[in-house]
FIKOLZA-1660 file (N, C-alpha, C; in steps of 0.1 Angstrom, whole numbers, plus 5000, padded with zeros to 4 digits):
% residues 81
   i   px   py   pz ch aa at
   1 9470 4160 2929  A  M  N
   1 9481 4151 2928  A  M CA
   1 9492 4157 2938  A  M  C
   2 9498 4148 2945  A  T  N
   2 9509 4151 2955  A  T CA
   2 9522 4152 2947  A  T  C
   3 9529 4162 2950  A  S  N
   3 9543 4164 2945  A  S CA
   3 9554 4160 2956  A  S  C
   4 9563 4152 2951  A  V  N
   4 9573 4147 2960  A  V CA
   4 9587 4152 2956  A  V  C
   5 9594 4158 2965  A  S  N
   5 9608 4163 2963  A  S CA
   5 9617 4157 2973  A  S  C
   6 9630 4154 2968  A  I  N
   6 9640 4147 2976  A  I CA
   6 9651 4157 2977  A  I  C
   7 9657 4159 2989  A  T  N
   7 9668 4168 2990  A  T CA
   7 9680 4159 2994  A  T  C
   8 9692 4161 2987  A  I  N
   8 9704 4154 2991  A  I CA
   8 9714 4166 2994  A  I  C
   9 9719 4166 3006  A  T  N
   9 9729 4177 3010  A  T CA
   9 9743 4169 3011  A  T  C
  10 9753 4177 3006  A  T  N
  10 9766 4170 3005  A  T CA
  10 9777 4180 3010  A  T  C
  11 9788 4174 3015  A  Y  N
  11 9800 4182 3017  A  Y CA
  11 9812 4172 3017  A  Y  C
  12 9820 4173 3007  A  N  N
  12 9832 4164 3005  A  N CA
  12 9828 4149 3008  A  N  C
  13 9818 4145 3003  A  S  N
  13 9813 4131 3005  A  S CA
  13 9808 4124 2993  A  S  C
  14 9817 4124 2982  A  I  N
  14 9812 4119 2969  A  I CA
  14 9808 4104 2970  A  I  C
  15 9814 4095 2978  A  A  N
  15 9810 4081 2979  A  A CA
  15 9795 4080 2984  A  A  C
  16 9792 4088 2995  A  F  N
  16 9779 4088 3001  A  F CA
  16 9769 4094 2992  A  F  C
  17 9773 4104 2985  A  F  N
  17 9764 4111 2975  A  F CA
  17 9760 4101 2964  A  F  C
  18 9769 4095 2959  A  I  N
  18 9766 4085 2948  A  I CA
  18 9757 4074 2952  A  I  C
  19 9759 4069 2965  A  E  N
  19 9750 4058 2970  A  E CA
  19 9737 4064 2972  A  E  C
  20 9735 4075 2978  A  S  N
  20 9721 4082 2979  A  S CA
  20 9715 4085 2966  A  S  C
  21 9722 4089 2957  A  F  N
  21 9717 4093 2943  A  F CA
  21 9712 4082 2936  A  F  C
  22 9720 4071 2936  A  I  N
  22 9716 4058 2929  A  I CA
  22 9703 4053 2935  A  I  C
  23 9700 4054 2948  A  N  N
  23 9688 4050 2954  A  N CA
  23 9676 4057 2950  A  N  C
  24 9677 4070 2945  A  V  N
  24 9665 4078 2942  A  V CA
  24 9663 4082 2928  A  V  C
  25 9673 4080 2919  A  I  N
  25 9671 4085 2905  A  I CA
  25 9660 4077 2897  A  I  C
  26 9658 4065 2901  A  D  N
  26 9649 4057 2892  A  D CA
  26 9635 4057 2898  A  D  C
  27 9633 4064 2909  A  L  N
  27 9619 4063 2915  A  L CA
  27 9610 4072 2908  A  L  C
  28 9600 4066 2902  A  D  N
  28 9589 4074 2894  A  D CA
  28 9581 4083 2903  A  D  C
  29 9580 4080 2916  A  E  N
  29 9571 4088 2924  A  E CA
  29 9577 4102 2928  A  E  C
  30 9590 4103 2925  A  I  N
  30 9597 4116 2929  A  I CA
  30 9596 4126 2917  A  I  C
  31 9592 4138 2919  A  D  N
  31 9591 4148 2910  A  D CA
  31 9604 4157 2908  A  D  C
  32 9611 4158 2919  A  E  N
  32 9623 4166 2918  A  E CA
  32 9633 4161 2929  A  E  C
  33 9646 4162 2925  A  I  N
  33 9657 4159 2934  A  I CA
  33 9665 4171 2935  A  I  C
  34 9667 4177 2946  A  I  N
  34 9675 4189 2949  A  I CA
  34 9688 4184 2956  A  I  C
  35 9700 4187 2949  A  I  N
  35 9712 4184 2954  A  I CA
  35 9718 4198 2958  A  I  C
  36 9721 4199 2971  A  N  N
  36 9726 4211 2977  A  N CA
  36 9740 4208 2983  A  N  C
  37 9751 4214 2977  A  D  N
  37 9764 4211 2981  A  D CA
  37 9769 4223 2989  A  D  C
  38 9776 4220 3000  A  D  N
  38 9781 4230 3010  A  D CA
  38 9795 4235 3007  A  D  C
  39 9797 4238 2994  A  N  N
  39 9810 4243 2989  A  N CA
  39 9821 4233 2991  A  N  C
  40 9819 4221 2986  A  S  N
  40 9828 4210 2986  A  S CA
  40 9840 4211 2977  A  S  C
  41 9852 4206 2979  A  D  N
  41 9863 4205 2971  A  D CA
  41 9859 4196 2959  A  D  C
  42 9851 4185 2961  A  D  N
  42 9848 4175 2950  A  D CA
  42 9835 4178 2943  A  D  C
  43 9830 4190 2944  A  Y  N
  43 9816 4193 2938  A  Y CA
  43 9816 4190 2923  A  Y  C
  44 9826 4195 2915  A  D  N
  44 9826 4194 2901  A  D CA
  44 9827 4179 2897  A  D  C
  45 9835 4171 2903  A  E  N
  45 9837 4157 2901  A  E CA
  45 9824 4150 2904  A  E  C
  46 9817 4153 2915  A  M  N
  46 9804 4148 2919  A  M CA
  46 9793 4150 2908  A  M  C
  47 9792 4162 2904  A  I  N
  47 9782 4166 2894  A  I CA
  47 9784 4159 2881  A  I  C
  48 9797 4158 2877  A  E  N
  48 9800 4150 2864  A  E CA
  48 9796 4136 2865  A  E  C
  49 9799 4129 2876  A  L  N
  49 9795 4116 2878  A  L CA
  49 9780 4114 2878  A  L  C
  50 9773 4124 2885  A  A  N
  50 9758 4123 2885  A  A CA
  50 9753 4125 2871  A  A  C
  51 9758 4133 2863  A  K  N
  51 9753 4136 2850  A  K CA
  51 9755 4124 2841  A  K  C
  52 9766 4117 2842  A  K  N
  52 9768 4105 2835  A  K CA
  52 9758 4093 2838  A  K  C
  53 9753 4093 2850  A  M  N
  53 9743 4084 2854  A  M CA
  53 9729 4086 2850  A  M  C
  54 9726 4098 2845  A  L  N
  54 9712 4102 2842  A  L CA
  54 9708 4100 2828  A  L  C
  55 9696 4096 2826  A  S  N
  55 9690 4097 2812  A  S CA
  55 9684 4111 2811  A  S  C
  56 9681 4115 2799  A  H  N
  56 9675 4128 2796  A  H CA
  56 9663 4130 2805  A  H  C
  57 9654 4121 2805  A  K  N
  57 9642 4122 2814  A  K CA
  57 9645 4124 2828  A  K  C
  58 9655 4117 2833  A  Q  N
  58 9658 4119 2848  A  Q CA
  58 9665 4133 2850  A  Q  C
  59 9673 4137 2840  A  Y  N
  59 9680 4149 2842  A  Y CA
  59 9670 4161 2844  A  Y  C
  60 9659 4161 2838  A  K  N
  60 9649 4172 2839  A  K CA
  60 9645 4174 2854  A  K  C
  61 9645 4164 2862  A  K  N
  61 9640 4165 2875  A  K CA
  61 9651 4168 2886  A  K  C
  62 9663 4170 2881  A  I  N
  62 9674 4172 2891  A  I CA
  62 9678 4187 2891  A  I  C
  63 9680 4193 2903  A  R  N
  63 9684 4206 2905  A  R CA
  63 9698 4206 2913  A  R  C
  64 9708 4212 2907  A  F  N
  64 9721 4212 2914  A  F CA
  64 9724 4226 2920  A  F  C
  65 9728 4227 2932  A  Y  N
  65 9731 4240 2938  A  Y CA
  65 9744 4238 2946  A  Y  C
  66 9752 4249 2946  A  K  N
  66 9764 4249 2955  A  K CA
  66 9765 4262 2962  A  K  C
  67 9766 4261 2976  A  N  N
  67 9767 4273 2984  A  N CA
  67 9781 4280 2981  A  N  C
  68 9780 4293 2982  A  K  N
  68 9792 4301 2979  A  K CA
  68 9803 4300 2990  A  K  C
  69 9798 4296 3002  A  V  N
  69 9807 4295 3013  A  V CA
  69 9801 4283 3021  A  V  C
  70 9810 4276 3030  A  N  N
  70 9806 4265 3038  A  N CA
  70 9796 4270 3048  A  N  C
  71 9784 4264 3049  A  L  N
  71 9774 4269 3059  A  L CA
  71 9773 4259 3071  A  L  C
  72 9778 4248 3070  A  G  N
  72 9777 4237 3081  A  G CA
  72 9765 4229 3077  A  G  C
  73 9764 4217 3083  A  A  N
  73 9754 4207 3080  A  A CA
  73 9739 4212 3081  A  A  C
  74 9737 4218 3093  A  Y  N
  74 9723 4222 3095  A  Y CA
  74 9719 4233 3085  A  Y  C
  75 9726 4244 3084  A  R  N
  75 9723 4254 3074  A  R CA
  75 9722 4250 3060  A  R  C
  76 9731 4240 3056  A  N  N
  76 9730 4234 3043  A  N CA
  76 9717 4228 3040  A  N  C
  77 9712 4220 3050  A  K  N
  77 9699 4213 3049  A  K CA
  77 9688 4224 3048  A  K  C
  78 9689 4234 3055  A  I  N
  78 9679 4245 3055  A  I CA
  78 9679 4252 3041  A  I  C
  79 9691 4254 3035  A  E  N
  79 9691 4260 3022  A  E CA
  79 9686 4250 3011  A  E  C
  80 9687 4237 3013  A  A  N
  80 9682 4228 3003  A  A CA
  80 9667 4228 3003  A  A  C
  81 9660 4231 3014  A  I  N
  81 9646 4231 3015  A  I CA
  81 9641 4244 3008  A  I  C
% end
């Protein structure tokens, strides 16, 4: 059986994150969603909104990560993988 993971990388972009997140949380084919934030100012707010949108079943497949320092878009994507 094939395993499918989705990565969402963010940096001070809560509106774009929410749009991306809504598009993937209900897909049954996805085994894991990795959210990697690049040390955003809005990280806590973003995570709280995400948690409110999730059922218990969905929450089990989500992994939240925040970089300790801003790495830039490219390195943040590499960290997410």
